[in-house]
C-alpha positions as CSV (number, residue, x, y, z in Angstrom):
1,M,30.3,29.3,-46.7
2,R,30.1,32.7,-45.0
3,R,33.4,34.2,-44.1
4,L,34.1,37.0,-41.6
5,L,37.4,38.4,-40.3
6,L,36.6,40.3,-37.1
7,L,39.1,42.7,-35.5
8,S,38.5,44.5,-32.2
9,N,41.3,47.0,-32.4
10,S,43.0,49.1,-35.0
11,M,46.4,49.2,-33.3
12,N,48.4,47.2,-30.8
13,P,50.5,49.1,-28.2
14,G,53.6,50.4,-29.8
15,G,52.4,49.3,-33.2
16,R,51.3,51.0,-36.4
17,Y,47.7,51.6,-37.4
18,L,46.3,48.2,-38.7
19,G,49.9,46.9,-38.8
20,H,49.0,43.8,-36.8
21,A,46.2,43.0,-39.2
22,R,47.8,43.4,-42.6
23,G,49.0,39.8,-42.9
24,A,45.6,38.4,-41.8
25,L,43.8,40.7,-44.2
26,K,46.1,39.7,-47.0
27,R,45.6,36.0,-46.4
28,F,41.9,36.4,-45.9
29,L,41.4,38.3,-49.1
30,G,43.7,36.2,-51.2
31,A,45.3,37.4,-54.5
32,A,42.0,37.7,-56.3
33,G,40.2,40.0,-53.8
34,R,42.4,42.9,-53.0
35,D,39.8,45.6,-53.5
36,A,38.0,46.6,-50.3
37,L,35.2,49.0,-49.5
38,L,35.4,51.0,-46.3
39,V,32.3,51.9,-44.4
40,P,33.5,54.9,-42.3
41,Y,30.0,55.8,-40.9
42,A,31.0,55.1,-37.3
43,G,33.7,57.7,-37.4
44,V,32.4,60.7,-35.6
45,R,35.6,62.3,-34.4
46,I,37.4,62.1,-37.7
47,P,36.2,63.3,-41.2
48,W,35.4,60.4,-43.4
49,D,37.9,61.5,-46.0
50,A,40.7,61.4,-43.4
51,Y,39.4,58.0,-42.1
52,H,39.5,56.6,-45.6
53,R,43.0,58.0,-46.2
54,R,44.3,56.5,-43.0
55,V,42.9,53.0,-43.7
56,A,44.0,53.1,-47.4
57,E,47.6,54.2,-46.4
58,A,47.7,51.5,-43.7
59,L,46.6,48.7,-46.0
60,A,48.5,49.7,-49.2
61,P,51.7,47.9,-48.1
62,A,49.7,44.6,-48.1
63,G,48.5,45.4,-51.7
64,I,44.9,46.1,-50.6
65,R,43.2,48.9,-52.4
66,V,40.5,50.7,-50.3
67,R,37.6,52.7,-51.6
68,S,35.2,54.4,-49.3
69,I,31.4,54.0,-49.5
70,H,30.8,57.7,-48.9
71,H,32.3,58.4,-52.3
72,A,30.1,55.8,-54.1
73,D,27.4,57.1,-56.4
74,D,25.4,54.0,-55.6
75,P,26.4,52.6,-52.1
76,R,24.4,49.4,-52.5
77,R,26.0,48.6,-55.8
78,A,29.4,49.3,-54.4
79,V,28.8,46.8,-51.6
80,A,27.6,44.2,-54.1
81,E,30.6,44.6,-56.4
82,C,33.4,44.7,-53.8
83,A,35.7,41.8,-52.7
84,A,35.5,42.8,-49.1
85,V,33.7,45.2,-46.8
86,I,35.6,46.9,-44.0
87,V,33.3,48.4,-41.4
88,G,35.3,51.0,-39.4
89,G,34.9,51.4,-35.7
90,G,33.7,54.3,-33.7
91,N,30.1,55.2,-32.7
92,T,28.0,52.1,-33.3
93,W,24.7,54.0,-33.1
94,H,25.8,56.5,-35.7
95,L,27.0,53.6,-37.9
96,L,23.7,51.7,-37.7
97,D,21.6,54.9,-38.3
98,L,23.4,55.6,-41.5
99,L,23.4,52.0,-42.6
100,Q,19.7,51.9,-42.2
101,R,19.1,55.3,-43.9
102,H,21.1,54.1,-46.9
103,D,19.4,50.7,-46.9
104,L,22.8,49.0,-46.5
105,V,22.2,46.5,-43.8
106,R,20.6,44.0,-46.2
107,A,23.1,44.8,-48.9
108,I,26.1,44.0,-46.5
109,R,24.3,40.9,-45.2
110,R,23.8,39.7,-48.8
111,A,27.4,40.4,-49.7
112,V,28.7,38.4,-46.7
113,I,26.5,35.5,-47.5
114,H,27.2,35.4,-51.2
115,L,30.8,36.6,-51.6
116,R,33.0,33.9,-53.0
117,R,36.7,33.7,-53.7
118,P,38.9,30.9,-55.0
119,E,39.7,28.3,-52.3
120,R,43.4,28.1,-51.4
121,R,45.0,24.7,-51.4
122,G,48.5,23.5,-50.6
123,P,51.0,24.3,-47.8
124,G,49.9,27.9,-47.6
125,A,46.2,27.0,-46.9
126,R,45.0,28.0,-43.5
127,A,41.9,27.1,-41.5
128,E,39.1,29.7,-41.7
129,L,36.6,30.4,-39.0
130,A,33.1,30.4,-40.4
131,V,30.2,32.3,-39.0
132,D,28.8,29.3,-37.3
133,G,32.1,29.1,-35.2
134,R,33.5,26.0,-36.8
135,E,36.9,25.8,-38.6
136,R,36.8,24.8,-42.3
137,H,39.6,23.4,-44.4
138,G,41.5,22.3,-41.3
139,A,42.2,19.0,-39.6
140,R,40.2,20.0,-36.5
141,Q,36.8,21.5,-35.8
142,R,36.0,23.5,-32.7
143,T,32.8,25.1,-31.6
144,A,32.7,28.8,-30.7
145,P,32.3,29.7,-27.0
146,R,28.7,29.7,-25.9
147,G,26.8,32.7,-27.0
148,H,29.3,33.6,-29.7
149,A,28.1,31.5,-32.6
150,R,25.9,33.5,-35.0
151,Q,22.5,32.3,-35.9
152,D,20.5,33.4,-39.0
């Protein structure tokens, strides 16, 4: 099953940077997958080291360790070996340009398709929204709104 956690904002009004997302990220990653790889390429108004530091500091209280792809000797290998990929927001054109230059589009796609982590069971288990827009491991299934389901 393909799993994605998509966020459209890094901060809620009056909140802390990624504060609203910590719990969801922690549940999504589970205990076995707390090492994440940040792709800061869309950040054009902030140096990537500062972007990395900001994300790492924000997610540390949730026990999530963040490395940045711009420090990796082999970015494709870093993507293949990480438990989660965090693609930071900013300039989408700049992001795509650098992903293509470093041949990372396929690597990230492969990682999303093939990443596995232990399935949670019991009272703490939650439904997960798969890429096709249907909930898994829950009592109900719903279809994503028209035009929002991903097709491969």
